Backbone as CSV, one residue per row, in Angstrom:
resi,resn,N_x,N_y,N_z,CA_x,CA_y,CA_z,C_x,C_y,C_z
1,MET,52.886,4.787,5.147,51.896,5.077,6.182,51.849,3.939,7.192
2,ILE,51.819,4.289,8.455,51.722,3.297,9.519,50.301,2.759,9.584
3,ARG,50.170,1.426,9.637,48.857,0.789,9.634,48.325,0.527,11.040
4,ASN,49.225,0.235,11.978,48.785,-0.060,13.337,48.107,1.162,13.944
5,THR,46.853,0.989,14.362,46.065,2.092,14.906,45.419,1.629,16.210
6,VAL,45.862,2.203,17.315,45.346,1.844,18.637,44.079,2.650,18.899
7,CYS,42.986,1.956,19.197,41.677,2.584,19.396,41.299,2.553,20.874
8,LEU,40.873,3.711,21.384,40.492,3.845,22.785,39.050,4.315,22.865
9,PRO,38.146,3.499,23.416,36.728,3.843,23.438,36.376,4.766,24.600
10,GLY,35.106,5.172,24.641,34.611,6.028,25.699,34.120,5.245,26.902
11,PHE,33.511,5.962,27.829,33.020,5.412,29.091,32.061,4.251,28.860
12,MET,32.378,3.114,29.455,31.552,1.905,29.423,31.248,1.437,27.996
13,LEU,32.225,1.607,27.134,32.111,1.129,25.759,33.236,0.145,25.492
14,GLY,32.897,-0.964,24.856,33.879,-1.985,24.550,34.470,-1.814,23.164
15,PRO,35.374,-2.715,22.775,35.953,-2.681,21.442,34.909,-2.718,20.324
16,GLY,33.713,-3.259,20.628,32.648,-3.300,19.625,32.224,-1.934,19.131
17,LEU,32.569,-0.881,19.864,32.297,0.479,19.389,32.885,0.694,18.004
18,PHE,33.994,0.022,17.712,34.725,0.258,16.467,34.475,-0.818,15.409
19,ASP,33.521,-1.722,15.637,33.270,-2.793,14.670,32.840,-2.252,13.310
20,ASP,31.933,-1.285,13.303,31.443,-0.738,12.032,32.549,0.017,11.305
21,LEU,33.352,0.754,12.073,34.484,1.463,11.484,35.466,0.481,10.867
22,ALA,35.719,-0.632,11.555,36.634,-1.644,11.023,36.136,-2.190,9.696
23,ARG,34.827,-2.434,9.604,34.268,-2.916,8.340,34.412,-1.870,7.243
24,SER,34.204,-0.620,7.582,34.312,0.449,6.588,35.758,0.646,6.135
25,LEU,36.691,0.449,7.033,38.108,0.590,6.683,38.619,-0.586,5.861
26,GLY,38.005,-1.754,6.055,38.492,-2.943,5.356,39.899,-3.277,5.798
27,ASP,40.780,-3.536,4.825,42.150,-3.915,5.167,43.117,-2.741,5.093
28,ARG,42.596,-1.522,5.118,43.471,-0.351,4.966,44.245,-0.023,6.239
29,LEU,43.704,-0.382,7.412,44.394,-0.175,8.683,44.239,-1.411,9.544
30,ASP,45.161,-1.600,10.486,45.062,-2.669,11.469,44.651,-2.041,12.794
31,LEU,43.406,-2.281,13.206,42.899,-1.686,14.439,43.250,-2.559,15.633
32,LEU,43.870,-1.948,16.634,44.203,-2.591,17.896,43.381,-1.899,18.987
33,HIS,43.128,-2.585,20.089,42.243,-2.038,21.114,42.980,-1.900,22.439
34,GLY,43.046,-0.653,22.924,43.737,-0.385,24.171,42.873,-0.691,25.387
35,ASP,43.522,-1.043,26.484,42.839,-1.380,27.733,42.615,-0.107,28.556
36,VAL,41.358,0.367,28.571,40.990,1.519,29.402,40.038,1.076,30.516
37,TYR,40.133,-0.195,30.885,39.181,-0.807,31.811,39.783,-1.182,33.167
38,SER,41.095,-1.147,33.283,41.756,-1.738,34.438,42.333,-0.728,35.419
39,ASP,42.181,0.569,35.146,42.807,1.596,35.963,41.779,2.627,36.420
40,THR,42.152,3.386,37.438,41.242,4.371,38.021,41.668,5.806,37.734
41,SER,42.587,5.995,36.813,43.024,7.342,36.431,43.354,7.377,34.953
42,ILE,43.259,8.567,34.358,43.642,8.742,32.958,45.114,8.406,32.767
43,THR,45.946,8.824,33.714,47.382,8.540,33.631,47.655,7.041,33.659
44,GLY,46.957,6.326,34.542,47.143,4.879,34.622,46.705,4.184,33.348
45,MET,45.577,4.621,32.791,45.112,4.052,31.528,46.143,4.282,30.431
46,ALA,46.670,5.500,30.350,47.649,5.836,29.313,48.898,4.973,29.439
47,ARG,49.361,4.790,30.666,50.559,3.980,30.893,50.334,2.538,30.451
48,ARG,49.153,1.998,30.754,48.854,0.604,30.391,48.759,0.457,28.869
49,VAL,48.102,1.406,28.207,47.991,1.340,26.745,49.370,1.378,26.110
50,LEU,50.233,2.262,26.606,51.588,2.360,26.062,52.371,1.061,26.256
51,ASP,52.194,0.445,27.406,52.911,-0.814,27.675,52.522,-1.900,26.678
52,ASP,51.278,-1.878,26.211,50.775,-2.929,25.322,50.891,-2.580,23.841
53,ALA,51.177,-1.324,23.525,51.112,-0.843,22.141,52.392,-1.159,21.364
54,PRO,52.299,-1.170,20.020,53.509,-1.310,19.200,54.458,-0.134,19.430
55,GLU,55.667,-0.255,18.897,56.659,0.803,19.093,56.173,2.139,18.530
56,GLN,55.522,2.082,17.375,54.958,3.306,16.785,53.581,2.982,16.226
57,PHE,52.670,3.920,16.343,51.278,3.639,15.986,50.509,4.936,15.800
58,ASN,49.407,4.823,15.044,48.400,5.874,15.042,47.541,5.678,16.285
59,LEU,46.983,6.767,16.807,46.226,6.690,18.053,44.874,7.363,17.862
60,LEU,43.810,6.593,18.091,42.442,7.076,17.929,41.744,7.020,19.284
61,GLY,41.267,8.169,19.756,40.576,8.223,21.033,39.196,8.822,20.892
62,PHE,38.196,8.095,21.403,36.816,8.563,21.358,36.353,8.939,22.762
63,SER,35.798,10.138,22.921,35.206,10.600,24.172,36.204,10.438,25.319
64,MET,35.923,9.640,26.350,36.887,9.430,27.421,38.226,8.947,26.877
65,GLY,38.174,8.094,25.857,39.405,7.613,25.244,40.251,8.717,24.654
66,GLY,39.609,9.836,24.296,40.356,10.979,23.788,41.229,11.613,24.851
67,PHE,40.756,11.616,26.106,41.562,12.141,27.209,42.800,11.269,27.416
68,VAL,42.600,9.960,27.318,43.722,9.035,27.446,44.682,9.212,26.266
69,ALA,44.142,9.388,25.080,44.976,9.554,23.885,45.837,10.809,23.985
70,ARG,45.274,11.899,24.478,46.074,13.122,24.644,47.209,12.912,25.632
71,GLU,46.937,12.206,26.724,47.981,11.915,27.704,49.107,11.103,27.066
72,ILE,48.755,10.136,26.247,49.768,9.330,25.566,50.572,10.176,24.595
73,ALA,49.893,11.027,23.818,50.581,11.865,22.833,51.556,12.830,23.495
74,LEU,51.243,13.239,24.722,52.118,14.165,25.440,53.282,13.450,26.115
75,THR,53.053,12.234,26.612,54.101,11.533,27.355,55.019,10.697,26.469
76,ALA,54.529,10.287,25.304,55.358,9.471,24.398,55.213,9.965,22.963
77,PRO,55.563,11.209,22.698,55.346,11.778,21.352,56.098,11.045,20.255
78,GLU,57.231,10.433,20.608,58.025,9.732,19.599,57.344,8.468,19.100
79,ARG,56.328,7.994,19.807,55.666,6.751,19.427,54.350,6.989,18.672
80,VAL,53.784,8.169,18.765,52.480,8.459,18.159,52.683,9.111,16.792
81,ALA,52.414,8.339,15.743,52.607,8.837,14.384,51.520,9.819,13.986
82,ALA,50.296,9.582,14.455,49.161,10.452,14.132,48.133,10.304,15.241
83,LEU,47.425,11.395,15.506,46.444,11.427,16.588,45.072,11.767,16.013
84,ILE,44.078,10.945,16.357,42.706,11.159,15.886,41.816,11.253,17.116
85,LEU,41.216,12.405,17.330,40.385,12.667,18.502,38.946,12.838,18.050
86,ILE,38.039,12.018,18.593,36.655,11.971,18.125,35.701,12.229,19.286
87,GLY,34.834,13.222,19.139,33.802,13.471,20.139,34.351,13.626,21.542
88,THR,35.468,14.350,21.688,36.139,14.465,22.973,36.430,15.927,23.274
89,SER,37.199,16.179,24.314,37.365,17.538,24.815,38.649,17.610,25.624
90,ALA,38.997,18.828,26.062,40.091,19.011,27.019,39.565,19.632,28.306
91,ARG,38.258,19.618,28.484,37.630,20.261,29.637,37.727,19.377,30.878
92,ALA,37.955,20.004,32.015,38.042,19.268,33.276,36.657,18.809,33.729
93,THR,36.645,17.809,34.594,35.411,17.388,35.241,34.875,18.546,36.086
94,THR,33.615,18.889,35.925,33.014,19.972,36.701,32.597,19.456,38.083
95,GLU,32.303,20.391,38.970,31.838,20.003,40.297,30.541,19.199,40.209
96,ALA,29.641,19.626,39.315,28.372,18.911,39.160,28.605,17.497,38.638
97,GLU,29.501,17.347,37.680,29.816,16.018,37.152,30.463,15.148,38.231
98,HIS,31.337,15.757,39.014,31.991,15.005,40.089,30.959,14.510,41.101
99,ALA,29.996,15.367,41.415,28.954,14.970,42.365,28.115,13.823,41.817
100,ARG,27.802,13.872,40.510,27.030,12.785,39.894,27.815,11.480,39.921
101,LYS,29.116,11.568,39.650,29.945,10.360,39.693,29.965,9.755,41.093
102,GLU,30.092,10.604,42.101,30.101,10.114,43.475,28.782,9.442,43.821
103,ALA,27.679,10.028,43.338,26.365,9.438,43.605,26.233,8.070,42.951
104,ILE,26.740,7.940,41.727,26.676,6.651,41.031,27.553,5.624,41.733
105,LEU,28.741,6.051,42.175,29.620,5.132,42.898,28.959,4.634,44.186
106,SER,28.265,5.535,44.879,27.557,5.132,46.099,26.446,4.142,45.784
107,GLN,25.735,4.406,44.699,24.648,3.506,44.301,25.193,2.142,43.905
108,LEU,26.317,2.129,43.206,26.945,0.860,42.830,27.298,0.047,44.071
109,ALA,27.850,0.720,45.063,28.255,0.032,46.281,27.051,-0.521,47.040
110,GLU,25.927,0.190,46.979,24.754,-0.198,47.756,23.890,-1.250,47.057
111,THR,23.681,-1.060,45.756,22.709,-1.913,45.056,23.296,-2.719,43.911
112,GLY,24.555,-2.484,43.572,25.166,-3.218,42.469,24.867,-2.589,41.119
113,PHE,25.442,-3.181,40.092,25.344,-2.657,38.729,24.022,-3.084,38.097
114,LYS,23.258,-2.116,37.613,21.943,-2.384,37.025,21.929,-2.244,35.502
115,GLY,23.087,-1.968,34.912,23.126,-1.774,33.464,23.039,-0.306,33.103
116,MET,23.322,-0.019,31.857,23.289,1.355,31.352,21.856,1.740,30.993
117,SER,21.507,2.968,31.294,20.160,3.459,31.042,19.899,3.649,29.542
118,ARG,18.783,3.091,29.058,18.416,3.295,27.659,18.229,4.778,27.355
119,ARG,17.609,5.483,28.289,17.362,6.913,28.083,18.674,7.682,27.948
120,ALA,19.625,7.406,28.825,20.912,8.095,28.760,21.651,7.756,27.472
121,LEU,21.639,6.493,27.089,22.322,6.087,25.861,21.667,6.710,24.635
122,SER,20.352,6.850,24.662,19.641,7.447,23.527,20.072,8.885,23.295
123,ARG,20.419,9.593,24.364,20.873,10.981,24.227,22.163,11.080,23.436
124,GLY,22.909,9.994,23.390,24.167,10.006,22.661,24.020,9.803,21.169
125,LEU,22.810,9.509,20.711,22.567,9.224,19.298,21.673,10.286,18.676
126,HIS,21.864,10.528,17.402,21.004,11.482,16.701,19.566,10.950,16.698
127,PRO,18.587,11.809,16.994,17.198,11.324,17.102,16.638,10.743,15.817
128,ASP,17.206,11.113,14.677,16.684,10.630,13.399,17.494,9.480,12.812
129,HIS,18.434,8.934,13.577,19.219,7.823,13.035,18.296,6.625,12.796
130,PRO,18.327,6.034,11.607,17.373,4.955,11.279,17.543,3.701,12.123
131,ASP,18.741,3.475,12.658,18.997,2.271,13.464,19.167,2.605,14.939
132,ARG,18.516,3.643,15.394,18.733,4.138,16.753,18.480,3.065,17.813
133,ASP,17.365,2.377,17.712,17.035,1.370,18.723,18.052,0.232,18.731
134,ALA,18.479,-0.181,17.555,19.466,-1.253,17.465,20.816,-0.811,18.042
135,LEU,21.181,0.447,17.809,22.439,0.958,18.344,22.375,1.057,19.869
136,VAL,21.249,1.497,20.406,21.087,1.552,21.855,21.244,0.161,22.456
137,ALA,20.664,-0.834,21.803,20.783,-2.214,22.292,22.242,-2.667,22.295
138,ARG,22.971,-2.320,21.264,24.387,-2.689,21.202,25.191,-1.985,22.305
139,LEU,24.895,-0.709,22.528,25.589,0.040,23.574,25.297,-0.548,24.955
140,ARG,24.037,-0.919,25.195,23.670,-1.529,26.479,24.384,-2.870,26.670
141,ALA,24.512,-3.617,25.604,25.190,-4.916,25.687,26.667,-4.744,26.032
142,MET,27.295,-3.721,25.471,28.696,-3.454,25.808,28.835,-3.145,27.285
143,GLY,27.948,-2.281,27.794,28.006,-1.930,29.203,27.778,-3.129,30.098
144,ALA,26.824,-3.980,29.722,26.534,-5.173,30.516,27.737,-6.108,30.559
145,GLU,28.434,-6.225,29.443,29.607,-7.108,29.398,30.734,-6.568,30.277
146,LEU,30.909,-5.243,30.302,31.982,-4.652,31.112,31.658,-4.742,32.602
147,GLY,30.418,-4.419,32.977,29.982,-4.613,34.355,30.353,-3.503,35.325
148,GLY,29.948,-3.707,36.577,30.064,-2.685,37.600,31.480,-2.366,38.033
149,ALA,32.362,-3.355,38.021,33.741,-3.102,38.448,34.432,-2.132,37.497
150,VAL,34.222,-2.317,36.198,34.802,-1.395,35.216,34.176,-0.011,35.368
151,MET,32.853,0.040,35.551,32.203,1.331,35.733,32.792,2.076,36.930
152,ALA,32.987,1.380,38.026,33.537,2.017,39.225,34.934,2.560,38.968
153,ARG,35.762,1.799,38.268,37.118,2.277,37.974,37.073,3.496,37.062
154,GLN,36.270,3.426,36.006,36.234,4.542,35.060,35.630,5.798,35.683
155,LEU,34.675,5.640,36.582,34.091,6.806,37.253,35.119,7.541,38.104
156,GLN,36.119,6.832,38.578,37.151,7.460,39.412,38.201,8.215,38.598
157,ALA,38.171,8.064,37.285,39.177,8.698,36.421,38.790,10.160,36.169
158,THR,39.125,11.015,37.120,38.785,12.435,37.027,39.557,13.096,35.892
159,ARG,38.864,13.932,35.139,39.492,14.675,34.046,40.013,16.004,34.571
160,VAL,41.215,16.366,34.172,41.773,17.665,34.531,41.788,18.553,33.289
161,ASP,41.854,19.853,33.504,41.882,20.799,32.388,43.138,20.571,31.553
162,GLY,42.933,20.307,30.262,44.070,20.005,29.395,44.379,21.066,28.366
163,TYR,43.678,22.197,28.420,43.870,23.207,27.373,45.285,23.766,27.350
164,GLY,45.899,23.921,28.526,47.243,24.493,28.571,48.299,23.631,27.920
165,ASP,48.053,22.312,27.852,49.036,21.395,27.270,48.815,21.132,25.784
166,LEU,47.702,21.610,25.232,47.411,21.312,23.822,48.515,21.780,22.871
167,PRO,49.119,22.969,23.071,50.178,23.386,22.142,51.402,22.479,22.150
168,LYS,51.536,21.604,23.163,52.683,20.706,23.245,52.489,19.429,22.422
169,ILE,51.289,19.198,21.916,51.041,17.985,21.126,51.757,18.101,19.790
170,ALA,52.637,17.150,19.525,53.477,17.215,18.326,52.929,16.405,17.160
171,ALA,52.092,15.419,17.433,51.607,14.532,16.370,50.641,15.268,15.446
172,PRO,50.665,14.964,14.158,49.600,15.458,13.269,48.257,15.011,13.828
173,THR,47.294,15.919,13.887,46.056,15.627,14.608,44.816,15.927,13.785
174,LEU,43.885,14.980,13.808,42.556,15.149,13.241,41.559,15.166,14.388
175,VAL,40.704,16.194,14.424,39.639,16.287,15.422,38.310,16.145,14.689
176,VAL,37.497,15.193,15.126,36.196,14.938,14.487,35.083,15.261,15.482
177,ALA,34.187,16.132,15.062,33.056,16.551,15.884,31.752,16.242,15.160
178,ALA,30.671,16.217,15.924,29.329,16.089,15.341,28.524,17.318,15.759
179,ARG,27.921,17.959,14.796,27.205,19.201,15.083,26.063,18.983,16.075
180,ASP,25.452,17.810,16.056,24.292,17.552,16.918,24.646,16.724,18.153
181,ASP,25.913,16.714,18.529,26.358,15.978,19.716,25.883,16.713,20.973
182,LEU,25.022,16.054,21.764,24.507,16.666,22.990,25.449,16.467,24.171
183,LEU,26.377,15.521,24.064,27.267,15.214,25.179,28.584,15.968,25.095
184,ARG,29.057,16.211,23.893,30.277,16.990,23.684,29.955,18.091,22.676
185,PRO,29.529,19.264,23.164,29.126,20.342,22.259,30.238,20.740,21.293
186,LEU,29.835,21.201,20.136,30.784,21.559,19.082,31.826,22.553,19.571
187,ALA,31.442,23.473,20.436,32.389,24.486,20.922,33.592,23.839,21.619
188,GLU,33.364,22.727,22.308,34.479,22.049,22.976,35.450,21.449,21.963
189,LEU,34.915,20.907,20.895,35.770,20.331,19.849,36.506,21.428,19.083
190,GLU,35.852,22.552,18.861,36.499,23.676,18.192,37.657,24.207,19.035
191,ALA,37.444,24.301,20.354,38.518,24.760,21.239,39.669,23.757,21.264
192,LEU,39.335,22.470,21.232,40.361,21.421,21.203,41.219,21.547,19.951
193,ALA,40.586,21.656,18.795,41.326,21.761,17.533,42.129,23.050,17.461
194,ALA,41.570,24.132,17.985,42.259,25.417,17.936,43.525,25.406,18.788
195,GLY,43.543,24.584,19.840,44.691,24.564,20.739,45.839,23.689,20.287
196,ILE,45.587,22.752,19.379,46.625,21.824,18.919,47.238,22.361,17.626
197,PRO,48.549,22.493,17.570,49.183,23.055,16.373,48.785,22.321,15.094
198,ASN,48.249,23.083,14.142,47.931,22.592,12.796,46.906,21.454,12.781
199,ALA,46.098,21.353,13.823,45.076,20.301,13.847,44.016,20.567,12.792
200,ARG,43.483,19.481,12.231,42.387,19.585,11.267,41.076,19.250,11.972
201,LEU,40.087,20.103,11.819,38.772,19.875,12.409,37.781,19.510,11.320
202,GLU,37.056,18.393,11.527,35.970,18.019,10.630,34.687,17.900,11.446
203,VAL,33.605,18.464,10.924,32.326,18.469,11.615,31.333,17.646,10.805
204,PHE,30.829,16.577,11.412,29.853,15.710,10.753,28.449,16.248,11.005
205,GLU,27.633,16.213,9.975,26.248,16.665,10.078,25.328,15.475,10.366
206,ASP,24.165,15.774,10.941,23.139,14.743,11.198,23.711,13.556,11.962
207,CYS,24.458,13.848,13.004,25.134,12.811,13.777,25.174,13.224,15.233
208,GLY,24.996,12.249,16.132,25.104,12.496,17.555,26.497,12.190,18.068
209,HIS,26.583,11.821,19.340,27.879,11.628,19.988,28.595,10.366,19.523
210,ILE,27.854,9.306,19.237,28.482,8.001,18.973,28.907,7.922,17.506
211,ILE,29.818,8.764,17.132,30.242,8.934,15.738,30.736,7.627,15.106
212,PRO,31.560,6.812,15.786,32.059,5.591,15.126,30.966,4.607,14.719
213,MET,29.819,4.633,15.411,28.725,3.730,15.070,27.683,4.406,14.183
214,GLU,27.538,5.711,14.306,26.527,6.424,13.521,26.997,6.739,12.104
215,LYS,28.275,7.062,11.945,28.808,7.472,10.635,30.127,6.754,10.339
216,PRO,30.132,5.422,10.371,31.405,4.716,10.185,32.027,4.911,8.809
217,ASP,31.211,4.965,7.761,31.767,5.138,6.416,32.424,6.506,6.270
218,GLN,31.733,7.546,6.717,32.291,8.898,6.622,33.540,9.026,7.483
219,LEU,33.504,8.417,8.667,34.663,8.481,9.549,35.857,7.764,8.937
220,ALA,35.620,6.605,8.339,36.712,5.857,7.708,37.362,6.670,6.605
221,GLU,36.554,7.314,5.776,37.117,8.107,4.676,37.863,9.326,5.200
222,SER,37.359,9.947,6.262,38.049,11.095,6.850,39.396,10.681,7.422
223,ILE,39.427,9.546,8.101,40.668,9.060,8.695,41.685,8.750,7.612
224,MET,41.260,8.049,6.557,42.210,7.679,5.501,42.725,8.901,4.744
225,ALA,41.858,9.864,4.488,42.301,11.085,3.812,43.337,11.822,4.668
226,PHE,43.079,11.855,5.968,44.006,12.498,6.890,45.346,11.764,6.918
227,LEU,45.331,10.463,7.109,46.582,9.708,7.208,47.364,9.731,5.901
228,ASN,46.660,9.652,4.797,47.352,9.698,3.497,47.949,11.053,3.196
229,GLY,47.445,12.081,3.875,47.930,13.432,3.640,49.094,13.837,4.530
230,ILE,49.452,12.984,5.487,50.552,13.325,6.394,51.898,13.198,5.695
């Protein structure tokens, strides 16, 4: 089994997104962190990650990172030993989402970066999570460290419809969804798994969008069971 596992986080999330998962995995995998901060397109992010990655690796993409991971799996299938997609989708950016991004970009240009909203971040977590406030604080700290320049670049990374390319994904694939995810509804994850040949779908209960921080132990065991079964 290949141990090198390149991890790609979501929008305005740093490598710390995977700290709890790393602890749960222990020494079973070597987690590497891809650069999704320096480019203004999904294609550019994918190219940069590939340039920095080992010759062959497992690839884990969360939320926005899942879009980048799919691009990598399609452009360099010989290098991706296994694909793990968490809380992500193949849906294109909608007109409403595009308008919101443009509004945020305008606000950034006018008033600068004010940090990530606690209210918005709270929507990404299950309301009954016992450490919800602490997790929100950690998420805000990640955003503050990345800053406005990274936010502006990531906001420009428009998502295109990827459903037509899903059957071309050759890597063994695990798709992880959360039933109570308000940001990536279960139907999107079900459609993602259904489109990828022989993909395995796992649905976590009592969990919001931020699966790697909310359910790191369960996620670690799911990943290891999947990789050991390939």
